gemmi code that builds the backbone of each chain (N, CA, C; Angstrom):
import gemmi

chains = {
    "A": [
        ("ASN", (17.476, -8.314, -11.088), (17.275, -7.679, -9.891), (16.239, -8.296, -8.677)),
        ("ALA", (16.180, -8.453, -7.766), (14.936, -9.213, -7.276), (14.263, -8.230, -6.450)),
        ("GLY", (14.510, -6.662, -6.426), (13.367, -5.503, -6.278), (13.465, -5.536, -4.277)),
        ("VAL", (12.401, -5.668, -4.049), (12.197, -5.911, -2.699), (11.904, -7.152, -2.049)),
        ("THR", (12.833, -7.712, -0.976), (12.669, -8.702, -1.034), (12.288, -9.040, 0.860)),
        ("GLN", (11.366, -10.192, 1.273), (11.237, -10.356, 2.614), (11.635, -11.641, 3.276)),
        ("THR", (11.928, -11.453, 4.397), (12.075, -12.865, 5.417), (11.288, -12.653, 6.751)),
        ("PRO", (11.000, -13.972, 6.943), (10.299, -15.002, 6.354), (8.804, -14.756, 5.637)),
        ("LYS", (8.181, -15.629, 4.909), (6.869, -15.581, 4.247), (5.619, -15.427, 5.325)),
        ("PHE", (6.044, -16.560, 6.111), (5.077, -16.713, 7.008), (5.749, -17.019, 8.075)),
        ("GLN", (5.088, -16.708, 9.687), (5.656, -16.933, 11.038), (4.643, -17.045, 11.960)),
        ("VAL", (4.145, -17.909, 12.775), (3.258, -18.145, 13.949), (4.080, -17.927, 15.333)),
        ("LEU", (3.664, -16.861, 15.845), (4.069, -16.997, 17.017), (3.394, -17.085, 18.724)),
        ("LYS", (3.871, -17.102, 19.547), (3.011, -17.223, 20.678), (3.098, -15.903, 21.527)),
        ("THR", (1.850, -15.489, 22.176), (2.004, -14.161, 22.751), (3.338, -14.126, 23.595)),
        ("GLY", (4.068, -12.832, 23.309), (5.082, -12.540, 24.206), (6.559, -12.929, 23.676)),
        ("GLN", (6.346, -13.848, 22.396), (7.447, -14.085, 21.787), (8.476, -12.822, 21.051)),
        ("SER", (9.338, -12.714, 20.686), (9.788, -11.690, 20.070), (10.266, -12.558, 18.281)),
        ("MET", (10.395, -11.365, 17.588), (10.977, -11.729, 16.224), (11.182, -10.643, 15.484)),
        ("THR", (12.094, -10.608, 14.536), (12.312, -9.338, 13.808), (12.086, -9.940, 12.235)),
        ("LEU", (11.293, -9.270, 11.592), (11.013, -9.140, 10.113), (12.079, -8.171, 8.984)),
        ("GLN", (12.784, -9.226, 8.283), (13.778, -8.871, 7.266), (13.429, -7.975, 6.434)),
        ("CYS", (14.229, -7.129, 5.691), (13.490, -6.720, 4.338), (14.779, -5.955, 3.415)),
        ("ALA", (14.783, -6.464, 2.272), (16.038, -6.044, 1.582), (15.615, -5.094, 0.413)),
        ("GLN", (16.368, -4.678, -0.161), (15.893, -3.642, -1.575), (17.362, -3.869, -2.613)),
        ("ASP", (17.055, -3.744, -3.789), (18.596, -3.968, -4.628), (18.245, -2.562, -5.502)),
        ("MET", (17.361, -1.661, -5.270), (17.364, -0.573, -6.199), (18.223, 0.636, -5.890)),
        ("ASN", (19.000, 0.400, -4.783), (19.396, 1.662, -4.659), (18.859, 2.841, -3.815)),
        ("HIS", (17.493, 2.265, -2.983), (16.921, 3.613, -3.112), (17.010, 3.902, -1.465)),
        ("ASN", (16.717, 5.230, -1.557), (17.094, 5.843, -0.468), (16.240, 5.669, 0.873)),
        ("SER", (14.764, 5.506, 0.334), (13.770, 5.317, 1.467), (13.268, 4.152, 1.793)),
        ("MET", (12.745, 3.813, 3.186), (12.099, 2.564, 3.071), (11.213, 2.308, 4.114)),
        ("TYR", (10.198, 1.858, 4.192), (8.820, 1.461, 5.020), (8.483, 0.063, 5.154)),
        ("TRP", (7.835, 0.346, 6.262), (7.243, -0.927, 7.343), (5.743, -0.955, 7.379)),
        ("TYR", (4.380, -1.626, 6.497), (3.252, -1.395, 6.692), (2.639, -2.359, 7.081)),
        ("ARG", (1.376, -2.662, 7.568), (0.748, -3.564, 7.928), (-0.655, -3.880, 7.270)),
        ("GLN", (-1.294, -4.635, 7.117), (-2.373, -4.827, 6.745), (-3.259, -5.872, 7.223)),
        ("ASP", (-3.942, -5.300, 7.943), (-5.485, -6.119, 8.546), (-6.407, -6.764, 7.526)),
        ("PRO", (-7.021, -7.495, 7.736), (-8.473, -8.240, 6.688), (-8.999, -6.985, 7.004)),
        ("GLY", (-9.138, -7.405, 5.628), (-10.441, -5.995, 5.258), (-10.391, -4.661, 5.365)),
        ("MET", (-8.604, -4.347, 5.492), (-8.489, -3.219, 5.764), (-7.321, -2.413, 4.563)),
        ("GLY", (-6.722, -1.094, 4.663), (-6.216, -0.572, 3.924), (-4.841, -0.702, 4.388)),
        ("LEU", (-3.634, -0.565, 3.874), (-2.294, -0.621, 4.303), (-2.266, 0.515, 5.567)),
        ("ARG", (-1.519, 0.628, 6.685), (-1.186, 1.266, 7.609), (0.458, 1.542, 7.660)),
        ("LEU", (0.806, 2.678, 7.678), (2.485, 3.004, 8.157), (3.060, 2.615, 9.466)),
        ("ILE", (3.527, 1.519, 9.381), (4.323, 1.712, 10.981), (5.354, 2.515, 11.113)),
        ("TYR", (6.501, 2.428, 10.603), (7.646, 3.176, 10.471), (8.216, 3.316, 9.260)),
        ("TYR", (9.162, 4.291, 8.857), (9.483, 4.525, 7.883), (11.308, 4.932, 8.214)),
        ("SER", (12.064, 5.004, 6.902), (13.199, 5.539, 6.974), (13.267, 6.382, 5.720)),
        ("ALA", (13.932, 7.653, 6.011), (13.593, 8.208, 5.078), (15.112, 8.207, 4.235)),
        ("SER", (16.242, 8.133, 4.715), (17.325, 7.765, 4.356), (18.289, 6.963, 5.412)),
        ("GLU", (19.403, 6.425, 4.831), (20.028, 5.661, 5.681), (20.431, 6.471, 7.084)),
        ("GLY", (20.221, 5.940, 8.258), (20.719, 6.614, 9.445), (19.660, 7.199, 10.180)),
        ("THR", (18.108, 7.249, 9.475), (16.996, 7.993, 10.150), (16.037, 7.020, 9.834)),
        ("THR", (14.905, 6.971, 10.868), (13.735, 6.346, 10.877), (12.836, 7.061, 11.930)),
        ("ASP", (11.188, 7.053, 11.489), (10.407, 8.232, 12.162), (9.307, 7.157, 12.552)),
        ("LYS", (8.570, 7.344, 12.891), (7.371, 6.700, 13.325), (6.350, 7.044, 11.903)),
        ("GLY", (5.688, 5.977, 12.141), (4.476, 6.084, 11.005), (2.952, 6.390, 11.993)),
        ("GLU", (1.884, 5.397, 11.185), (0.756, 5.827, 12.034), (0.538, 5.026, 13.011)),
        ("VAL", (1.194, 3.841, 12.976), (0.609, 2.827, 13.893), (1.953, 2.196, 14.417)),
        ("PRO", (2.699, 2.927, 15.420), (4.277, 2.322, 15.595), (4.005, 1.542, 17.022)),
        ("ASN", (3.111, 1.600, 18.028), (3.311, 0.895, 18.991), (3.260, -0.400, 18.783)),
        ("GLY", (4.437, -0.675, 19.861), (4.940, -2.505, 19.745), (6.101, -2.668, 18.436)),
        ("TYR", (6.332, -2.020, 18.048), (7.532, -2.119, 17.075), (8.521, -1.482, 17.322)),
        ("ASN", (9.692, -1.626, 16.735), (11.151, -0.900, 16.729), (11.670, -1.271, 15.366)),
        ("VAL", (12.543, -0.683, 15.138), (12.864, -0.740, 13.613), (14.448, -0.414, 13.582)),
        ("SER", (15.193, -1.057, 12.438), (16.470, -0.546, 12.256), (16.674, -0.525, 11.017)),
        ("ARG", (17.627, 0.576, 10.430), (17.946, 0.909, 9.139), (19.427, 0.568, 9.179)),
        ("LEU", (19.517, -1.018, 8.659), (20.855, -1.706, 9.316), (22.201, -0.665, 8.255)),
        ("ASN", (21.562, -0.349, 7.219), (22.417, -0.070, 5.948), (21.707, 0.507, 4.944)),
        ("LYS", (21.756, 0.707, 3.784), (20.865, 1.349, 2.715), (19.889, 0.539, 2.131)),
        ("ARG", (20.429, -0.875, 1.988), (20.097, -2.204, 1.762), (18.724, -2.217, 2.715)),
        ("GLU", (18.913, -2.365, 3.789), (18.225, -3.197, 4.783), (17.745, -2.332, 5.725)),
        ("PHE", (15.890, -3.197, 5.937), (15.247, -2.213, 6.882), (14.473, -3.477, 7.493)),
        ("SER", (14.831, -3.201, 8.908), (14.159, -4.540, 9.889), (13.328, -3.874, 10.659)),
        ("LEU", (12.123, -5.107, 10.952), (11.108, -4.330, 11.964), (11.215, -5.595, 13.101)),
        ("ARG", (11.114, -5.093, 14.036), (11.100, -6.200, 15.270), (9.639, -5.822, 16.471)),
        ("LEU", (9.248, -7.103, 16.719), (8.451, -7.112, 17.731), (9.175, -7.778, 18.823)),
        ("GLU", (8.846, -6.942, 19.780), (9.564, -7.317, 21.168), (8.686, -8.008, 21.906)),
        ("SER", (7.899, -8.245, 22.127), (6.694, -9.144, 22.678), (5.302, -8.772, 22.235)),
        ("ALA", (5.245, -9.946, 21.300), (4.065, -10.067, 20.136), (2.888, -10.081, 21.200)),
        ("ALA", (1.677, -9.655, 20.341), (0.307, -9.560, 20.943), (-0.321, -10.122, 19.821)),
        ("PRO", (-1.254, -11.070, 20.162), (-2.887, -10.977, 19.005), (-3.068, -9.755, 17.978)),
        ("SER", (-3.220, -9.071, 18.710), (-3.559, -7.532, 18.174), (-2.689, -7.632, 16.426)),
        ("GLN", (-1.418, -7.857, 16.836), (-0.359, -7.882, 16.181), (-0.367, -8.912, 14.508)),
        ("THR", (-1.372, -9.963, 14.962), (-1.823, -11.023, 13.666), (-1.958, -10.110, 12.370)),
        ("SER", (-1.033, -10.256, 11.092), (-1.449, -9.151, 10.098), (-0.616, -9.780, 8.880)),
        ("VAL", (-0.606, -9.031, 7.961), (0.268, -8.989, 6.742), (1.111, -8.187, 6.473)),
        ("TYR", (2.488, -8.245, 6.974), (3.667, -7.089, 7.034), (3.896, -6.683, 5.584)),
        ("PHE", (4.051, -5.925, 5.253), (4.612, -5.285, 3.851), (5.941, -4.537, 3.929)),
        ("CYS", (7.116, -4.559, 3.512), (7.928, -3.207, 3.287), (7.940, -3.074, 2.045)),
        ("ALA", (8.262, -1.519, 1.711), (8.553, -0.972, 0.647), (9.607, -0.492, 0.374)),
        ("SER", (10.026, 0.504, -0.800), (10.840, 1.341, -0.764), (10.916, 2.078, -2.015)),
        ("SER", (11.384, 3.216, -1.870), (11.273, 4.475, -2.961), (12.788, 5.357, -3.087)),
        ("PHE", (12.878, 6.117, -3.982), (13.927, 6.744, -4.110), (14.258, 7.761, -3.052)),
        ("SER", (12.951, 8.448, -2.849), (12.904, 9.203, -1.970), (11.308, 9.364, -1.198)),
        ("THR", (11.383, 10.299, -0.125), (9.939, 9.853, 0.794), (9.205, 11.245, -0.395)),
        ("SER", (9.656, 11.483, -1.524), (8.141, 12.300, -1.976), (7.330, 11.162, -2.533)),
        ("ARG", (6.176, 12.065, -2.515), (4.927, 11.363, -2.535), (4.909, 10.755, -4.137)),
        ("THR", (5.512, 11.442, -4.920), (5.290, 11.003, -6.402), (6.328, 10.404, -6.470)),
        ("ASP", (7.297, 9.704, -5.663), (8.083, 8.531, -5.729), (7.513, 7.330, -5.716)),
        ("THR", (7.547, 6.231, -7.095), (6.622, 5.375, -6.648), (7.572, 4.465, -5.677)),
        ("GLN", (6.396, 3.902, -4.620), (6.764, 2.531, -3.708), (6.950, 1.265, -4.347)),
        ("TYR", (7.985, 0.907, -4.096), (8.146, -0.668, -4.459), (7.936, -1.721, -3.486)),
        ("PHE", (6.604, -2.755, -3.195), (6.783, -3.253, -2.306), (7.142, -4.198, -2.611)),
        ("GLY", (7.550, -5.488, -1.214), (7.992, -6.639, -1.167), (6.545, -7.356, -1.132)),
        ("PRO", (6.543, -9.014, -0.816), (5.616, -9.734, -1.126), (4.913, -10.246, 0.244)),
        ("GLY", (5.679, -9.393, 1.219), (4.710, -9.638, 2.551), (5.254, -10.585, 3.250)),
        ("THR", (5.137, -10.398, 4.695), (5.136, -11.611, 5.842), (3.643, -12.070, 6.264)),
        ("ARG", (3.308, -13.010, 6.111), (1.770, -13.330, 6.549), (2.389, -13.485, 8.371)),
        ("LEU", (1.849, -12.980, 9.328), (2.505, -12.980, 10.769), (0.630, -13.487, 11.696)),
        ("THR", (1.030, -14.832, 12.240), (-0.052, -14.984, 13.093), (0.565, -14.972, 14.700)),
        ("VAL", (-0.382, -14.024, 15.797), (0.323, -14.408, 16.845), (-0.958, -15.264, 17.653)),
        ("LEU", (-0.266, -16.075, 18.257), (-1.669, -17.092, 19.112), (-1.572, -16.472, 20.814)),
    ],
    "B": [
        ("ASP", (-12.131, 7.177, 12.182), (-13.096, 7.486, 10.965), (-12.201, 7.420, 9.778)),
        ("GLN", (-12.748, 6.737, 8.856), (-12.413, 6.224, 7.107), (-12.122, 7.587, 6.633)),
        ("GLN", (-10.751, 8.106, 5.926), (-11.251, 9.264, 5.301), (-10.980, 8.914, 3.932)),
        ("VAL", (-10.692, 7.769, 3.355), (-10.894, 7.059, 2.092), (-11.726, 5.685, 1.815)),
        ("LYS", (-12.619, 6.027, 1.218), (-13.469, 4.820, 1.423), (-13.656, 4.352, -0.291)),
        ("GLN", (-13.637, 2.844, -0.023), (-13.507, 2.088, -1.413), (-15.238, 1.330, -0.493)),
        ("ASN", (-16.316, 1.962, -1.181), (-17.484, 1.080, -0.291), (-17.774, -0.106, -1.204)),
        ("SER", (-17.299, -0.902, -2.393), (-17.440, -1.660, -2.867), (-16.579, -2.655, -2.838)),
        ("PRO", (-16.792, -4.018, -1.991), (-15.652, -4.523, -1.438), (-15.257, -5.602, -2.719)),
        ("SER", (-16.359, -6.044, -3.542), (-15.587, -6.454, -4.984), (-16.737, -6.170, -6.100)),
        ("LEU", (-16.344, -6.516, -7.189), (-16.557, -5.915, -8.340), (-16.720, -7.025, -9.289)),
        ("SER", (-17.558, -7.593, -10.090), (-17.256, -8.517, -11.115), (-17.789, -8.049, -12.444)),
        ("VAL", (-16.793, -7.889, -13.418), (-17.028, -7.141, -14.930), (-16.480, -8.438, -16.154)),
        ("GLN", (-17.660, -8.377, -16.983), (-17.040, -9.281, -17.992), (-16.028, -9.135, -18.524)),
        ("GLU", (-15.220, -9.768, -18.924), (-14.172, -9.577, -20.284), (-14.430, -8.823, -21.285)),
        ("GLY", (-13.516, -7.429, -21.633), (-13.586, -6.690, -22.840), (-14.370, -5.634, -22.482)),
        ("ARG", (-15.537, -5.622, -21.098), (-16.035, -4.455, -20.842), (-15.290, -3.472, -19.928)),
        ("ILE", (-16.339, -2.548, -19.625), (-15.643, -1.580, -18.712), (-15.256, -1.704, -17.600)),
        ("SER", (-14.390, -1.577, -16.600), (-14.305, -1.814, -15.182), (-14.200, -0.403, -14.643)),
        ("ILE", (-15.241, 0.243, -13.552), (-14.972, 1.166, -12.965), (-14.887, 0.954, -11.477)),
        ("LEU", (-13.707, 1.310, -11.071), (-13.745, 1.112, -9.762), (-13.824, 2.549, -8.633)),
        ("ASN", (-14.296, 2.876, -7.701), (-14.539, 4.155, -7.263), (-14.043, 4.051, -5.653)),
        ("CYS", (-13.790, 5.672, -5.515), (-13.294, 5.835, -4.216), (-13.438, 6.863, -3.772)),
        ("ASP", (-13.959, 7.518, -2.720), (-14.591, 8.574, -1.931), (-13.163, 8.754, -0.894)),
        ("TYR", (-13.252, 10.327, -0.492), (-12.648, 10.522, 0.350), (-13.177, 11.609, 1.080)),
        ("THR", (-13.068, 12.197, 2.964), (-13.705, 13.162, 3.447), (-12.829, 14.169, 3.276)),
        ("ASN", (-11.331, 14.045, 3.586), (-10.491, 14.889, 3.858), (-10.232, 15.730, 2.883)),
        ("SER", (-10.665, 17.171, 2.958), (-10.602, 18.445, 1.495), (-9.312, 18.519, 1.967)),
        ("MET", (-8.290, 17.918, 2.453), (-6.927, 18.377, 2.440), (-6.049, 17.493, 1.423)),
        ("PHE", (-6.386, 16.462, 1.285), (-6.064, 15.808, 0.204), (-5.767, 16.140, -1.213)),
        ("ASP", (-4.430, 16.157, -1.672), (-4.431, 16.676, -3.144), (-3.831, 15.730, -3.902)),
        ("TYR", (-3.340, 14.754, -3.941), (-2.576, 13.522, -4.566), (-3.089, 12.187, -4.566)),
        ("PHE", (-3.458, 11.320, -5.502), (-4.391, 10.251, -5.048), (-3.550, 9.362, -5.924)),
        ("LEU", (-3.815, 8.077, -5.703), (-2.826, 7.175, -6.185), (-3.634, 5.687, -6.255)),
        ("TRP", (-3.443, 4.944, -7.256), (-4.019, 3.655, -7.347), (-2.963, 2.279, -7.413)),
        ("TYR", (-3.288, 1.328, -6.356), (-2.289, 0.347, -6.465), (-2.987, -0.818, -6.852)),
        ("LYS", (-2.511, -1.949, -7.410), (-3.009, -3.083, -7.887), (-2.427, -4.315, -6.948)),
        ("LYS", (-3.176, -5.281, -6.402), (-2.612, -6.256, -5.495), (-3.399, -7.490, -5.865)),
        ("TYR", (-2.324, -8.179, -6.336), (-2.362, -9.884, -6.329), (-2.319, -10.605, -5.332)),
        ("PRO", (-2.663, -11.668, -5.175), (-2.592, -12.683, -3.883), (-1.373, -13.038, -3.818)),
        ("ALA", (-0.910, -13.395, -2.525), (0.550, -13.418, -2.509), (1.645, -12.631, -2.886)),
        ("GLU", (1.100, -11.455, -3.168), (2.359, -10.293, -3.434), (1.935, -9.184, -3.171)),
        ("GLY", (3.085, -8.170, -3.205), (2.472, -7.079, -2.442), (1.848, -5.768, -3.558)),
        ("PRO", (1.507, -4.985, -3.122), (0.843, -3.945, -4.223), (1.756, -3.352, -5.044)),
        ("THR", (1.801, -3.379, -6.286), (1.893, -2.159, -7.298), (1.454, -1.424, -7.662)),
        ("PHE", (2.435, -0.202, -7.890), (1.889, 0.739, -8.156), (1.015, 1.450, -9.485)),
        ("LEU", (-0.024, 1.977, -9.897), (-0.712, 1.303, -10.895), (-0.873, 2.964, -11.729)),
        ("ILE", (-1.471, 3.710, -11.137), (-1.498, 5.406, -11.399), (-1.790, 6.595, -10.620)),
        ("SER", (-1.554, 7.703, -11.011), (-1.581, 8.738, -9.763), (-2.430, 9.733, -10.180)),
        ("ILE", (-2.701, 10.877, -9.875), (-3.695, 12.141, -10.400), (-3.139, 12.880, -9.395)),
        ("SER", (-3.112, 14.375, -9.532), (-2.954, 15.392, -8.948), (-3.978, 15.849, -8.403)),
        ("SER", (-4.180, 16.722, -7.841), (-5.669, 17.904, -7.798), (-5.899, 18.800, -8.568)),
        ("ILE", (-4.572, 19.107, -9.066), (-4.880, 19.824, -10.542), (-5.375, 19.832, -11.668)),
        ("LYS", (-5.213, 18.545, -12.001), (-6.095, 17.734, -12.923), (-7.481, 17.419, -12.712)),
        ("ASP", (-7.987, 16.814, -13.725), (-9.408, 16.019, -13.399), (-9.377, 14.806, -14.044)),
        ("LYS", (-8.144, 14.486, -14.948), (-8.093, 13.327, -15.446), (-6.585, 12.932, -15.664)),
        ("ASN", (-6.369, 11.757, -15.447), (-4.927, 11.435, -16.204), (-5.350, 9.694, -16.577)),
        ("GLU", (-4.603, 9.641, -17.866), (-4.413, 8.504, -18.584), (-3.153, 7.858, -18.991)),
        ("ASP", (-3.219, 6.571, -19.263), (-1.880, 5.530, -18.893), (-2.391, 4.096, -19.549)),
        ("GLY", (-2.616, 4.338, -20.907), (-2.853, 3.102, -21.809), (-4.217, 2.849, -21.188)),
        ("ARG", (-4.666, 1.580, -20.708), (-6.001, 1.000, -20.709), (-6.718, 1.904, -19.193)),
        ("PHE", (-5.830, 2.318, -18.860), (-6.257, 2.851, -17.260), (-6.402, 4.320, -17.293)),
        ("THR", (-7.573, 4.927, -16.833), (-7.786, 6.085, -16.210), (-8.214, 6.444, -15.066)),
        ("VAL", (-7.934, 7.765, -14.457), (-8.435, 8.118, -13.456), (-8.919, 9.275, -13.537)),
        ("PHE", (-10.016, 9.583, -12.967), (-10.716, 10.491, -12.780), (-11.106, 11.430, -11.376)),
        ("LEU", (-10.949, 12.353, -11.539), (-11.022, 13.047, -10.083), (-12.175, 13.858, -10.113)),
        ("ASN", (-13.184, 14.210, -9.057), (-14.395, 15.238, -9.047), (-14.018, 15.546, -7.475)),
        ("LYS", (-13.248, 16.836, -7.452), (-12.616, 17.350, -6.340), (-14.479, 18.201, -5.370)),
        ("SER", (-15.028, 18.583, -6.212), (-16.274, 19.089, -5.601), (-17.034, 18.056, -4.775)),
        ("ALA", (-16.919, 16.797, -5.474), (-17.824, 15.301, -4.444), (-16.850, 14.456, -4.060)),
        ("LYS", (-15.803, 15.023, -4.005), (-14.507, 14.280, -3.156), (-14.553, 12.892, -3.535)),
        ("HIS", (-14.425, 12.683, -4.959), (-14.794, 11.491, -5.750), (-13.789, 11.266, -6.971)),
        ("LEU", (-13.186, 9.797, -6.487), (-12.061, 9.646, -7.883), (-12.662, 8.182, -8.399)),
        ("SER", (-12.252, 7.941, -9.546), (-12.829, 6.583, -10.336), (-11.777, 5.785, -10.954)),
        ("LEU", (-11.220, 4.789, -10.913), (-10.475, 4.062, -12.001), (-11.319, 3.260, -12.741)),
        ("HIS", (-10.648, 3.705, -14.197), (-11.772, 2.934, -15.528), (-10.648, 2.083, -16.215)),
        ("ILE", (-10.804, 1.191, -16.203), (-9.989, 0.262, -17.078), (-10.892, -0.340, -18.022)),
        ("VAL", (-10.290, 0.053, -19.563), (-10.867, -0.297, -20.458), (-10.147, -0.781, -21.659)),
        ("PRO", (-10.212, -1.854, -22.265), (-11.352, -3.249, -22.200), (-10.478, -3.861, -20.947)),
        ("SER", (-11.471, -4.756, -20.242), (-10.927, -5.486, -18.969), (-10.476, -6.706, -19.485)),
        ("GLN", (-9.317, -6.859, -18.819), (-8.963, -8.118, -19.118), (-8.794, -9.137, -18.202)),
        ("PRO", (-8.366, -10.740, -18.448), (-8.385, -11.663, -17.354), (-7.227, -10.956, -16.305)),
        ("GLY", (-6.268, -10.730, -16.788), (-4.945, -10.060, -15.766), (-5.282, -9.110, -15.003)),
        ("ASP", (-6.238, -8.330, -14.881), (-6.670, -7.341, -14.424), (-7.437, -7.614, -13.131)),
        ("SER", (-7.724, -8.920, -13.053), (-8.482, -9.629, -11.488), (-7.462, -9.382, -10.622)),
        ("ALA", (-7.917, -9.012, -9.270), (-6.743, -8.203, -8.424), (-7.886, -7.382, -7.557)),
        ("VAL", (-6.789, -7.152, -6.673), (-7.596, -6.053, -5.453), (-7.069, -4.666, -5.532)),
        ("TYR", (-7.836, -3.780, -5.884), (-7.308, -2.086, -6.375), (-7.452, -1.555, -4.875)),
        ("PHE", (-6.208, -1.037, -4.484), (-6.442, 0.014, -3.491), (-6.363, 1.320, -4.190)),
        ("CYS", (-7.130, 2.512, -3.743), (-7.442, 4.041, -3.724), (-6.655, 4.213, -2.450)),
        ("ALA", (-5.202, 5.373, -2.630), (-4.426, 6.226, -1.676), (-4.652, 7.508, -1.602)),
        ("ALA", (-4.674, 8.442, -0.783), (-4.602, 9.874, -0.911), (-3.608, 10.368, 0.192)),
        ("SER", (-3.199, 11.488, -0.111), (-1.999, 12.057, 0.673), (-2.763, 13.836, 0.381)),
        ("ALA", (-2.316, 14.508, 2.127), (-2.814, 15.737, 1.970), (-1.295, 16.244, 2.222)),
        ("GLY", (-0.508, 16.564, 0.946), (0.578, 17.259, 1.236), (1.932, 16.075, 1.788)),
        ("GLY", (2.894, 16.753, 2.474), (4.179, 16.166, 2.632), (4.597, 15.134, 2.302)),
        ("GLY", (5.220, 13.966, 2.530), (5.609, 12.938, 1.866), (4.748, 11.722, 1.650)),
        ("ALA", (5.601, 10.453, 1.306), (5.105, 9.468, 1.344), (4.657, 8.952, 2.319)),
        ("ASP", (5.028, 9.329, 3.531), (4.855, 9.019, 5.070), (3.310, 9.240, 5.354)),
        ("GLY", (2.513, 10.328, 4.288), (1.354, 10.506, 5.042), (0.055, 9.881, 4.030)),
        ("LEU", (0.445, 8.900, 3.278), (-0.743, 8.032, 2.537), (-1.617, 7.587, 3.332)),
        ("THR", (-2.885, 7.890, 2.837), (-3.706, 6.957, 3.481), (-4.748, 5.995, 2.683)),
        ("PHE", (-4.651, 4.645, 2.958), (-5.437, 3.783, 1.593), (-7.070, 3.423, 2.291)),
        ("GLY", (-7.511, 3.056, 1.358), (-8.904, 2.523, 1.459), (-8.690, 1.295, 1.309)),
        ("LYS", (-9.729, 0.606, 1.716), (-9.797, -0.755, 2.287), (-9.417, -2.058, 0.904)),
        ("GLY", (-9.672, -1.250, -0.180), (-9.692, -1.850, -1.539), (-10.494, -2.755, -1.920)),
        ("THR", (-10.792, -2.901, -3.278), (-11.755, -3.522, -4.096), (-11.523, -4.410, -4.778)),
        ("HIS", (-11.938, -5.928, -4.723), (-11.438, -6.711, -5.307), (-12.236, -7.276, -6.878)),
        ("LEU", (-11.596, -6.908, -7.866), (-12.316, -6.810, -9.498), (-12.035, -7.978, -9.686)),
        ("ILE", (-13.071, -8.609, -10.294), (-13.071, -9.908, -11.241), (-13.606, -9.828, -12.352)),
        ("ILE", (-12.560, -10.269, -13.200), (-13.073, -10.085, -14.803), (-13.536, -11.330, -15.085)),
        ("GLN", (-14.463, -11.600, -15.380), (-15.527, -12.850, -15.959), (-14.934, -13.032, -17.528)),
        ("PRO", (-14.472, -14.551, -17.918), (-14.638, -14.546, -19.338), (-15.581, -14.784, -20.019)),
    ],
}
model = gemmi.Model(1)
for chain_id, residues in chains.items():
    chain = gemmi.Chain(chain_id)
    for i, (resn, *xyz) in enumerate(residues, 1):
        res = gemmi.Residue()
        res.name, res.seqid = resn, gemmi.SeqId(i, " ")
        for name, pos in zip(("N", "CA", "C"), xyz):
            atom = gemmi.Atom()
            atom.name, atom.element = name, gemmi.Element(name[0])
            atom.pos, atom.b_iso = gemmi.Position(*pos), 0.0
            res.add_atom(atom)
        chain.add_residue(res)
    model.add_chain(chain)
structure = gemmi.Structure()
structure.add_model(model)
structure.setup_entities()
């Protein structure tokens, strides 16, 4: 089992460009999450999907959109990238959104916006 | 305003000794706490958790202590091993679901041989 996979691993964008970060999990989890981690900061939740067909905003949703394509895949889209979105992006999944269910994280995507 | 604080950016401990990582919180509504471990170029992995109804939880070499009156928790690793070198994040939840986790900035633990 691969667990949670993310593509790409690295990306450099110019201000105003768009891109989609891909995430897939093979653990048959219902819930998926997108976090960002800025240098010297903790993780902050961008969006999450409690189950297939649903998405909700997290703490820092502005500038992002998400799609829960199916049970396995949850993508994060930056429509018009800004330097403030330079960060490491982590996708995670868990059986449910219960806080006692372990979240499993992908390896991250390091995004730089020039 | 940081609600979960890990005031030590880094900590160096000799192999075989005890590592103690600290975490303070300000929100008295937090009632569930977690520790995650992160290696470079990898995502965080869950380590151990504790509910506010307990003051201690143990899992092998890892023990988390919770002092609710002081709004403080600590992670003890005994004995420390080279593979424990990583960044450790404290996280807290004030009820609700997993969407309500608040993370600290992390402490980089370095185990010296």
